C-alpha positions as a printed Julia matrix, in Angstrom:
97×3 Matrix{Float64}:
 -104.36  -191.82  -34.74
 -103.14  -189.28  -32.18
 -100.17  -188.48  -34.43
 -102.43  -187.94  -37.46
 -104.65  -185.57  -35.47
 -101.58  -183.66  -34.26
 -100.32  -183.37  -37.84
 -103.74  -182.23  -39.09
 -103.92  -179.51  -36.38
 -100.39  -178.41  -37.21
 -101.26  -178.18  -40.92
 -104.49  -176.31  -40.12
 -102.63  -173.81  -37.91
  -99.99  -173.31  -40.61
 -102.67  -172.69  -43.24
 -104.56  -170.33  -40.93
 -101.36  -168.42  -40.15
 -100.51  -168.2   -43.87
 -104.0   -166.92  -44.67
 -103.9   -164.4   -41.8
 -100.5   -163.11  -42.96
 -101.75  -162.87  -46.53
 -104.78  -160.83  -45.44
 -102.65  -158.64  -43.16
 -100.16  -157.95  -45.97
 -102.99  -157.16  -48.35
 -104.53  -154.7   -45.87
 -101.15  -153.12  -45.14
 -100.47  -152.67  -48.85
 -103.94  -151.19  -49.35
 -103.26  -148.72  -46.53
  -99.84  -147.8   -47.95
 -101.3   -147.38  -51.43
 -104.16  -145.22  -50.13
 -101.73  -143.05  -48.19
  -99.53  -142.65  -51.28
 -102.55  -141.76  -53.42
 -103.76  -139.25  -50.83
 -100.34  -137.61  -50.67
 -100.09  -137.47  -54.46
 -103.61  -136.05  -54.74
 -102.85  -133.48  -52.04
  -99.68  -132.44  -53.87
 -101.49  -132.17  -57.21
 -104.29  -130.13  -55.63
 -101.79  -127.87  -53.88
  -99.93  -127.3   -57.15
 -103.17  -126.69  -59.07
 -104.37  -124.29  -56.38
 -101.05  -122.46  -56.5
 -101.28  -122.16  -60.29
 -104.9   -121.0   -60.13
 -104.0   -118.41  -57.49
 -101.05  -117.2   -59.56
 -103.26  -116.96  -62.66
 -105.98  -115.09  -60.75
 -103.41  -112.64  -59.34
 -101.93  -112.09  -62.78
 -105.4   -111.42  -64.21
 -106.32  -109.06  -61.38
 -103.0   -107.22  -61.73
 -103.58  -106.88  -65.46
 -107.07  -105.47  -64.86
 -105.81  -102.98  -62.27
 -102.98  -101.86  -64.56
 -105.39  -101.54  -67.49
 -107.77   -99.46  -65.37
 -104.94   -97.23  -64.14
 -103.63   -96.8   -67.68
 -107.1    -95.88  -68.98
 -107.56   -93.4   -66.15
 -104.16   -91.82  -66.84
 -104.99   -91.56  -70.55
 -108.31   -89.86  -69.77
 -106.61   -87.38  -67.46
 -103.82   -86.58  -69.92
 -106.38   -86.21  -72.74
 -108.37   -83.77  -70.59
 -105.19   -81.79  -69.89
 -104.21   -81.73  -73.56
 -107.7    -80.64  -74.61
 -107.71   -77.96  -71.93
 -104.32   -76.65  -73.09
 -105.36   -76.74  -76.75
 -108.6    -74.95  -75.92
 -106.73   -72.29  -73.95
 -104.26   -71.81  -76.81
 -107.1    -71.58  -79.33
 -108.84   -68.95  -77.19
 -105.64   -66.93  -76.92
 -105.12   -67.12  -80.7
 -108.72   -66.16  -81.33
 -108.36   -63.19  -78.97
 -105.22   -62.03  -80.78
 -106.89   -62.33  -84.16
 -110.02   -60.56  -82.94
 -108.07   -57.63  -81.53
């Protein structure tokens, strides 16, 4: 009887230890998996943010260049019109005299 009780306690402890180890492994794997997912998500977000920033900079640069180009065109058009007008006035003065 004493031997049977000893054996039953031993089996119960073994089962309890197995179950505890199983739960601990499961929790550890969950933690590792969560950490891996977090790292992957962080990396993806960082890359996406980098791409978005690059795209925004490219767009802003394009806008600034476009604006500068338009401004330069306006200025050169004004200069050309001014020169043409001056030339036309000179020609008209010559013809009138």
